[in-house]
Kinemage of the C-alpha trace (Angstrom):
@kinemage 1
@onewidth
@group {chain A} dominant
@subgroup {mainchain}
@vectorlist {calphas} color= white
{ca met a 1} P 99.588 9.607 -133.550
{ca ala a 2} L 97.554 9.554 -136.771
{ca thr a 3} L 99.109 7.911 -139.813
{ca pro a 4} L 100.055 10.571 -142.412
{ca met a 5} L 98.109 10.265 -145.655
{ca ile a 6} L 99.594 10.735 -149.115
{ca arg a 7} L 96.204 11.373 -150.690
{ca glu a 8} L 92.583 11.723 -149.660
{ca asp a 9} L 89.585 11.997 -151.987
{ca leu a 10} L 85.851 12.550 -151.653
{ca ile a 11} L 84.115 11.085 -154.700
{ca leu a 12} L 80.481 11.367 -155.743
{ca gly a 13} L 79.328 8.479 -157.967
{ca ile a 14} L 76.202 8.598 -160.158
{ca glu a 15} L 74.623 5.581 -161.887
{ca thr a 16} L 71.666 5.825 -164.328
{ca ser a 17} L 72.407 3.250 -167.031
{ca cys a 18} L 69.011 1.518 -166.866
{ca asp a 19} L 66.146 1.839 -164.371
{ca asp a 20} L 67.887 2.323 -161.011
{ca thr a 21} L 69.115 5.749 -159.906
{ca gly a 22} L 72.196 5.384 -157.733
{ca val a 23} L 74.120 8.104 -155.896
{ca ser a 24} L 77.002 7.416 -153.533
{ca ile a 25} L 79.732 9.349 -151.750
{ca ile a 26} L 82.948 7.655 -150.671
{ca lys a 27} L 86.074 8.820 -148.904
{ca thr a 28} L 89.315 7.156 -149.983
{ca ser a 29} L 92.818 7.559 -148.657
{ca ile a 30} L 96.306 6.128 -149.057
{ca ser a 31} L 98.750 6.168 -146.161
{ca arg a 32} L 102.444 6.949 -146.410
{ca asp a 33} L 103.198 3.702 -144.532
{ca asn a 34} L 101.432 1.494 -147.088
{ca pro a 35} L 100.927 3.231 -150.455
{ca glu a 36} L 99.569 0.004 -152.048
{ca glu a 37} L 96.597 -0.124 -149.673
{ca ile a 38} L 93.458 1.928 -150.265
{ca asn a 39} L 91.336 2.840 -147.249
{ca leu a 40} L 87.647 3.180 -148.095
{ca asp a 41} L 84.895 4.802 -146.079
{ca ile a 42} L 81.398 4.549 -147.589
{ca leu a 43} L 79.710 7.746 -146.455
{ca ser a 44} L 76.421 7.185 -148.285
{ca asn a 45} L 74.919 4.861 -150.881
{ca lys a 46} L 71.435 5.899 -152.009
{ca leu a 47} L 69.255 4.061 -154.511
{ca ala a 48} L 65.895 4.852 -156.101
{ca ser a 49} L 64.350 1.774 -157.708
{ca gln a 50} L 61.841 1.932 -160.562
{ca thr a 51} L 60.795 -1.728 -160.317
{ca glu a 52} L 57.203 -0.985 -159.340
{ca leu a 53} L 56.825 1.501 -162.201
{ca his a 54} L 58.017 -0.907 -164.912
{ca asp a 55} L 56.467 -4.083 -163.474
{ca lys a 56} L 53.092 -3.419 -165.122
{ca tyr a 57} L 54.808 -3.331 -168.538
{ca gly a 58} L 56.790 -6.540 -168.027
{ca gly a 59} L 60.127 -4.746 -168.487
{ca val a 60} L 61.879 -1.394 -168.613
{ca val a 61} L 60.236 1.364 -170.683
{ca pro a 62} L 63.154 3.642 -171.707
{ca glu a 63} L 61.164 6.891 -171.814
{ca leu a 64} L 59.719 6.318 -168.347
{ca ala a 65} L 63.144 5.359 -166.993
{ca ser a 66} L 64.691 8.638 -168.194
{ca arg a 67} L 61.857 10.667 -166.675
{ca glu a 68} L 62.206 8.939 -163.304
{ca his a 69} L 65.974 9.482 -163.253
{ca leu a 70} L 65.331 13.184 -163.821
{ca arg a 71} L 62.936 13.257 -160.876
{ca ser a 72} L 65.204 11.295 -158.561
{ca leu a 73} L 68.719 12.630 -159.163
{ca leu a 74} L 68.562 15.964 -157.320
{ca pro a 75} L 66.735 14.784 -154.167
{ca leu a 76} L 68.869 11.639 -154.016
{ca thr a 77} L 72.085 13.691 -154.312
{ca lys a 78} L 70.889 16.046 -151.574
{ca gln a 79} L 70.141 13.040 -149.349
{ca ala a 80} L 73.592 11.565 -150.010
{ca leu a 81} L 75.341 14.849 -149.176
{ca phe a 82} L 73.270 15.302 -145.999
{ca glu a 83} L 73.836 11.722 -144.859
{ca ser a 84} L 77.578 12.054 -145.523
{ca asp a 85} L 77.798 15.442 -143.821
{ca val a 86} L 79.753 16.663 -146.846
{ca asp a 87} L 79.651 20.162 -148.316
{ca pro a 88} L 79.501 19.904 -152.139
{ca ser a 89} L 82.503 22.225 -152.438
{ca cys a 90} L 84.620 19.627 -150.607
{ca leu a 91} L 84.117 16.936 -153.253
{ca ser a 92} L 87.314 15.968 -155.085
{ca lys a 93} L 85.652 14.633 -158.231
{ca ile a 94} L 82.359 13.443 -159.670
{ca ala a 95} L 82.022 10.116 -161.485
{ca val a 96} L 79.141 9.127 -163.750
{ca thr a 97} L 78.186 6.118 -165.867
{ca thr a 98} L 78.340 7.012 -169.571
{ca gly a 99} L 77.768 3.544 -171.037
{ca pro a 100} L 76.730 0.967 -171.880
{ca gly a 101} L 73.018 1.298 -171.222
{ca leu a 102} L 69.840 3.044 -172.316
{ca lys a 103} L 70.727 6.220 -174.202
{ca gly a 104} L 68.087 8.413 -172.550
{ca ser a 105} L 68.966 7.202 -169.058
{ca leu a 106} L 72.680 7.730 -169.673
{ca leu a 107} L 72.083 11.241 -171.036
{ca thr a 108} L 70.012 12.182 -167.999
{ca gly a 109} L 72.770 11.088 -165.643
{ca leu a 110} L 75.572 12.691 -167.650
{ca asn a 111} L 73.771 16.033 -168.039
{ca phe a 112} L 73.064 16.198 -164.307
{ca ala a 113} L 76.640 15.245 -163.380
{ca ala a 114} L 78.128 17.664 -165.920
{ca gly a 115} L 76.044 20.537 -164.591
{ca leu a 116} L 77.036 19.744 -161.019
{ca ala a 117} L 80.724 19.396 -161.923
{ca ala a 118} L 80.694 22.712 -163.807
{ca ala a 119} L 78.967 24.539 -160.957
{ca leu a 120} L 81.439 23.161 -158.395
{ca lys a 121} L 84.462 23.379 -160.730
{ca lys a 122} L 85.285 19.708 -160.131
{ca pro a 123} L 86.634 17.098 -162.577
{ca leu a 124} L 84.023 14.805 -164.135
{ca ile a 125} L 85.046 11.162 -164.610
{ca pro a 126} L 83.102 9.022 -167.140
{ca ile a 127} L 82.887 5.371 -166.086
{ca asn a 128} L 82.045 2.207 -168.010
{ca his a 129} L 79.104 0.571 -166.238
{ca leu a 130} L 80.536 -2.921 -166.797
{ca glu a 131} L 83.901 -1.931 -165.334
{ca gly a 132} L 82.030 -0.713 -162.280
{ca his a 133} L 80.537 -4.185 -161.860
{ca val a 134} L 83.899 -5.898 -162.418
{ca leu a 135} L 85.675 -3.811 -159.778
{ca ser a 136} L 82.811 -3.969 -157.252
{ca ala a 137} L 84.156 -7.280 -155.933
{ca phe a 138} L 87.028 -5.343 -154.344
{ca ile a 139} L 84.909 -2.862 -152.389
{ca glu a 140} L 86.396 -3.293 -148.916
{ca ser a 141} L 87.359 -0.987 -146.062
{ca lys a 142} L 91.021 -1.833 -146.737
{ca ser a 143} L 92.100 -3.330 -150.046
{ca gln a 144} L 95.078 -3.760 -152.345
{ca pro a 145} L 93.307 -4.106 -155.712
{ca arg a 146} L 96.472 -4.158 -157.828
{ca arg a 147} L 97.469 -7.502 -156.302
{ca asn a 148} L 94.281 -9.186 -157.565
{ca phe a 149} L 95.112 -8.827 -161.262
{ca pro a 150} L 94.873 -10.672 -163.573
{ca phe a 151} L 91.578 -12.463 -162.969
{ca leu a 152} L 88.574 -13.861 -164.820
{ca thr a 153} L 85.204 -12.144 -164.581
{ca leu a 154} L 81.775 -13.574 -165.243
{ca leu a 155} L 79.446 -10.616 -165.658
{ca ile a 156} L 75.789 -11.676 -165.561
{ca ser a 157} L 72.975 -9.138 -165.488
{ca gly a 158} L 69.715 -8.087 -167.094
{ca gly a 159} L 71.492 -6.737 -170.138
{ca his a 160} L 74.824 -8.578 -170.284
{ca thr a 161} L 76.328 -12.037 -170.072
{ca gln a 162} L 80.096 -11.851 -170.630
{ca ile a 163} L 83.286 -13.703 -169.736
{ca ile a 164} L 86.141 -11.215 -169.384
{ca leu a 165} L 89.842 -11.466 -168.625
{ca ala a 166} L 90.799 -8.485 -166.459
{ca lys a 167} L 94.507 -7.908 -167.091
{ca gln a 168} L 94.807 -4.711 -165.071
{ca ile a 169} L 92.615 -1.727 -164.297
{ca gly a 170} L 91.514 -0.281 -167.629
{ca lys a 171} L 92.686 -3.286 -169.680
{ca tyr a 172} L 90.152 -6.034 -170.356
{ca glu a 173} L 89.805 -8.797 -172.921
{ca leu a 174} L 86.356 -10.060 -173.872
{ca leu a 175} L 86.664 -13.845 -174.102
{ca gly a 176} L 83.033 -14.756 -174.667
{ca glu a 177} L 79.488 -13.451 -174.430
{ca thr a 178} L 75.916 -14.382 -175.195
{ca val a 179} L 75.161 -14.420 -178.901
{ca asp a 180} L 71.494 -13.596 -178.261
{ca asp a 181} L 69.620 -13.088 -174.962
{ca ser a 182} L 71.233 -12.382 -171.611
{ca ile a 183} L 70.486 -14.526 -168.565
{ca gly a 184} L 68.530 -11.679 -167.009
{ca glu a 185} L 66.355 -11.308 -170.107
{ca thr a 186} L 65.678 -15.051 -170.082
{ca phe a 187} L 64.600 -14.986 -166.425
{ca asp a 188} L 62.385 -11.939 -167.086
{ca lys a 189} L 60.605 -13.566 -170.044
{ca val a 190} L 60.043 -16.886 -168.262
{ca ser a 191} L 58.733 -15.094 -165.179
{ca gln a 192} L 56.280 -13.217 -167.378
{ca glu a 193} L 55.126 -16.441 -169.080
{ca leu a 194} L 54.600 -18.012 -165.649
{ca gly a 195} L 52.269 -15.152 -164.759
{ca tyr a 196} L 54.609 -13.221 -162.478
{ca gly a 197} L 56.215 -9.801 -162.624
{ca tyr a 198} L 59.481 -7.989 -163.299
{ca pro a 199} L 62.347 -8.412 -162.606
{ca gly a 200} L 62.254 -12.146 -163.126
{ca gly a 201} L 65.523 -13.162 -161.461
{ca pro a 202} L 64.372 -13.040 -157.811
{ca ile a 203} L 61.011 -14.596 -158.767
{ca ile a 204} L 62.640 -17.559 -160.546
{ca glu a 205} L 65.013 -18.072 -157.608
{ca asp a 206} L 62.156 -17.985 -155.095
{ca leu a 207} L 60.004 -20.440 -157.077
{ca ala a 208} L 62.967 -22.771 -157.620
{ca gln a 209} L 63.436 -23.330 -153.886
{ca lys a 210} L 60.420 -25.655 -153.842
{ca gly a 211} L 61.040 -27.233 -157.233
{ca asp a 212} L 62.842 -30.259 -158.679
{ca pro a 213} L 65.878 -29.120 -160.736
{ca thr a 214} L 65.934 -32.459 -162.605
{ca lys a 215} L 62.260 -32.503 -163.619
{ca tyr a 216} L 62.725 -30.950 -167.076
{ca pro a 217} L 65.932 -31.709 -169.042
{ca phe a 218} L 66.089 -28.404 -170.888
{ca pro a 219} L 68.631 -28.004 -173.739
{ca lys a 220} L 72.052 -26.472 -173.063
{ca pro a 221} L 72.886 -24.427 -176.203
{ca leu a 222} L 76.569 -24.230 -177.246
{ca leu a 223} L 77.542 -26.452 -174.308
{ca lys a 224} L 79.676 -28.776 -176.416
{ca lys a 225} L 80.705 -26.180 -178.972
{ca gln a 226} L 84.284 -24.940 -178.692
{ca gly a 227} L 84.693 -21.358 -177.556
{ca leu a 228} L 83.371 -19.295 -174.684
{ca asn a 229} L 80.245 -17.797 -176.238
{ca leu a 230} L 76.874 -18.605 -174.686
{ca ser a 231} L 73.305 -18.745 -175.971
{ca phe a 232} L 70.004 -18.551 -174.091
{ca ser a 233} L 67.415 -17.916 -176.810
{ca gly a 234} L 66.865 -21.620 -177.588
{ca leu a 235} L 66.690 -22.439 -173.898
{ca lys a 236} L 64.114 -19.684 -173.349
{ca thr a 237} L 61.981 -21.014 -176.228
{ca ala a 238} L 62.140 -24.575 -174.862
{ca val a 239} L 61.057 -23.397 -171.410
{ca ile a 240} L 58.133 -21.407 -172.828
{ca arg a 241} L 56.975 -24.452 -174.821
{ca glu a 242} L 57.032 -26.523 -171.634
{ca ile a 243} L 55.053 -23.833 -169.807
{ca ile a 244} L 52.354 -23.959 -172.489
{ca lys a 245} L 52.105 -27.755 -172.046
{ca cys a 246} L 52.019 -27.534 -168.254
{ca lys a 247} L 49.193 -24.990 -168.229
{ca thr a 248} L 46.789 -27.757 -169.277
{ca ser a 249} L 48.245 -30.379 -166.926
{ca lys a 250} L 47.178 -31.256 -163.396
{ca glu a 251} L 50.725 -31.263 -162.009
{ca arg a 252} L 50.729 -29.438 -158.686
{ca tyr a 253} L 54.168 -27.836 -158.526
{ca trp a 254} L 54.968 -27.427 -162.198
{ca lys a 255} L 55.855 -23.735 -161.908
{ca asn a 256} L 58.389 -24.500 -159.175
{ca asn a 257} L 59.822 -27.359 -161.217
{ca ile a 258} L 60.095 -25.176 -164.330
{ca ala a 259} L 61.959 -22.494 -162.362
{ca ala a 260} L 64.267 -24.994 -160.654
{ca ser a 261} L 65.074 -26.782 -163.918
{ca leu a 262} L 65.770 -23.475 -165.692
{ca gln a 263} L 68.007 -22.252 -162.863
{ca ser a 264} L 69.901 -25.551 -162.830
{ca thr a 265} L 70.386 -25.523 -166.616
{ca val a 266} L 71.675 -21.942 -166.622
{ca ser a 267} L 74.072 -22.730 -163.769
{ca ala a 268} L 75.410 -25.794 -165.599
{ca leu a 269} L 75.983 -23.750 -168.761
{ca leu a 270} L 77.875 -21.064 -166.860
{ca ala a 271} L 79.974 -23.565 -164.929
{ca ser a 272} L 80.944 -25.406 -168.122
{ca lys a 273} L 82.096 -22.233 -169.884
{ca ile a 274} L 83.924 -20.924 -166.802
{ca arg a 275} L 85.751 -24.255 -166.449
{ca glu a 276} L 86.845 -23.892 -170.078
{ca ala a 277} L 87.912 -20.263 -169.506
{ca ile a 278} L 89.997 -21.203 -166.460
{ca asn a 279} L 91.731 -23.973 -168.406
{ca leu a 280} L 92.329 -21.621 -171.342
{ca thr a 281} L 93.767 -18.699 -169.347
{ca gly a 282} L 95.282 -20.426 -166.327
{ca ala a 283} L 93.533 -17.850 -164.124
{ca asp a 284} L 93.622 -18.543 -160.392
{ca ser a 285} L 90.870 -16.082 -159.465
{ca leu a 286} L 87.274 -15.562 -160.621
{ca val a 287} L 85.032 -12.558 -159.999
{ca val a 288} L 81.282 -12.976 -160.530
{ca ser a 289} L 79.295 -9.728 -160.679
{ca gly a 290} L 76.115 -8.149 -162.030
{ca gly a 291} L 72.522 -8.425 -160.862
{ca val a 292} L 72.151 -12.160 -161.580
{ca ala a 293} L 75.249 -12.814 -159.435
{ca ala a 294} L 72.946 -12.401 -156.426
{ca asn a 295} L 71.323 -15.768 -157.288
{ca his a 296} L 72.252 -18.176 -154.485
{ca tyr a 297} L 72.079 -21.349 -156.608
{ca ile a 298} L 74.418 -19.872 -159.248
{ca arg a 299} L 76.803 -18.643 -156.542
{ca glu a 300} L 76.937 -22.094 -154.939
{ca thr a 301} L 77.447 -23.837 -158.295
{ca leu a 302} L 80.388 -21.598 -159.162
{ca leu a 303} L 81.823 -21.884 -155.651
{ca ser a 304} L 81.825 -25.675 -155.981
{ca leu a 305} L 83.536 -25.412 -159.373
{ca cys a 306} L 86.207 -23.018 -158.075
{ca gln a 307} L 86.916 -25.180 -155.050
{ca ser a 308} L 87.379 -28.242 -157.265
{ca met a 309} L 89.801 -26.305 -159.498
{ca gln a 310} L 91.569 -24.509 -156.610
{ca val a 311} L 90.520 -21.115 -157.929
{ca asn a 312} L 89.738 -18.181 -155.646
{ca leu a 313} L 86.148 -16.917 -156.030
{ca arg a 314} L 85.258 -13.305 -155.259
{ca leu a 315} L 81.640 -12.219 -155.050
{ca pro a 316} L 80.344 -8.735 -154.227
{ca pro a 317} L 77.818 -8.599 -151.392
{ca lys a 318} L 74.355 -9.308 -152.793
{ca his a 319} L 73.201 -5.700 -152.310
{ca leu a 320} L 76.085 -4.521 -154.528
{ca cys a 321} L 75.368 -6.955 -157.363
{ca ala a 322} L 72.593 -4.696 -158.673
{ca asp a 323} L 73.334 -1.298 -160.232
{ca asn a 324} L 74.511 1.301 -157.708
{ca gly a 325} L 76.416 4.559 -157.465
{ca leu a 326} L 78.983 3.094 -155.070
{ca met a 327} L 80.596 0.923 -157.738
{ca ile a 328} L 80.877 3.967 -160.029
{ca ala a 329} L 82.594 6.083 -157.366
{ca trp a 330} L 84.898 3.151 -156.506
{ca ala a 331} L 85.824 2.587 -160.158
{ca ala a 332} L 86.719 6.271 -160.471
{ca cys a 333} L 88.951 5.963 -157.411
{ca leu a 334} L 90.822 2.935 -158.761
{ca lys a 335} L 91.203 4.295 -162.281
{ca ser a 336} L 92.575 7.656 -161.142
{ca leu a 337} L 94.981 6.027 -158.681
{ca leu a 338} L 96.120 2.820 -160.368
{ca gln a 339} L 95.455 2.861 -164.128
{ca glu a 340} L 98.818 3.350 -165.835
{ca asp a 341} L 97.502 5.049 -168.992
{ca tyr a 342} L 94.639 6.825 -167.234
{ca cys a 343} L 93.147 9.851 -168.918
{ca ile a 344} L 89.646 11.297 -168.762
{ca glu a 345} L 87.564 9.867 -171.596
{ca glu a 346} L 85.525 12.008 -173.953
{ca leu a 347} L 82.373 13.178 -172.188
{ca lys a 348} L 79.657 11.564 -174.271
{ca val a 349} L 77.253 8.684 -173.741
{ca lys a 350} L 78.181 5.338 -175.311
{ca pro a 351} L 75.103 3.056 -175.194
{ca arg a 352} L 77.092 0.120 -176.639
{ca trp a 353} L 80.425 0.789 -174.923
{ca asn a 354} L 82.517 -2.391 -175.089
{ca ile a 355} L 84.553 -2.871 -171.917
{ca ala a 356} L 87.505 -4.078 -173.999
{ca thr a 357} L 87.705 -0.822 -176.010
{ca arg a 358} L 87.412 2.910 -175.470
{ca asp a 359} L 84.271 3.071 -177.647
């Protein structure tokens, strides 16, 4: 006999905050026997990457990104619906990223989602892109997300480097962030200076595998300064200066050594600040998310730290560290089910939307 369900939802999630177009459809349900447990079935998770388009420019060109989103959204949504075997009229709600991110990209996604929601007469749920990343660590076939709060989050991506205390769904405190460049931006710039392409994160990680992480003792900005803010601009400048020197040297593996030393320095900086954050908050759980969270060396460094401090570490699967529509649909599910003061936010794009506020 099938277990009776209290609630079932079909949610379409749309992500267009930067240069990846993500569309996903999930089915969620809560049983009468265990109302705290959410059952998740991922029906489709489609992604259109623009990496090849932007590679020749060494980074994302906002106007091109918006244009590509416009081209990709309709066919990608059709593919997701076909793959899920879902009639659009059966959708329960539509969720879309409305910030933070590139204004043009956000507008393209919101306008498409709003038109679809109006045509289908379905509620439209605006989602904070960063909250999507934070909650992606709990994407499981069966989960009880409420039991995981509170926890620390290290959010590391191309555009953000933040340390956040997640108190409950919808309530976050920003404890620290980069005061200049993000880690992703640093990796991108160094990759470019080394003569490689975009995005830089995977390239730096690949080069570092054959390098010596102790070869270059790069500076660790703000390491000994009290507080949880980070800085990568000075580190980036120091690495670029070393690259200029090495270009005239006869050292064989200098590019690998540069990458390995940079990766090691970044990991040490993150571990130091996370140790301080754990001691400050008493948190017993850490979530690491965002595109840079796919870096194996950083994951292993933070795992070692958490094991030494008896802190539980949660990491999304590597394919969910990058931007995707699945995390947006999942965030909409959790917010509508579990957020105590949940209400639908104003439908407008917020390119600088702070996760700790409504603006």
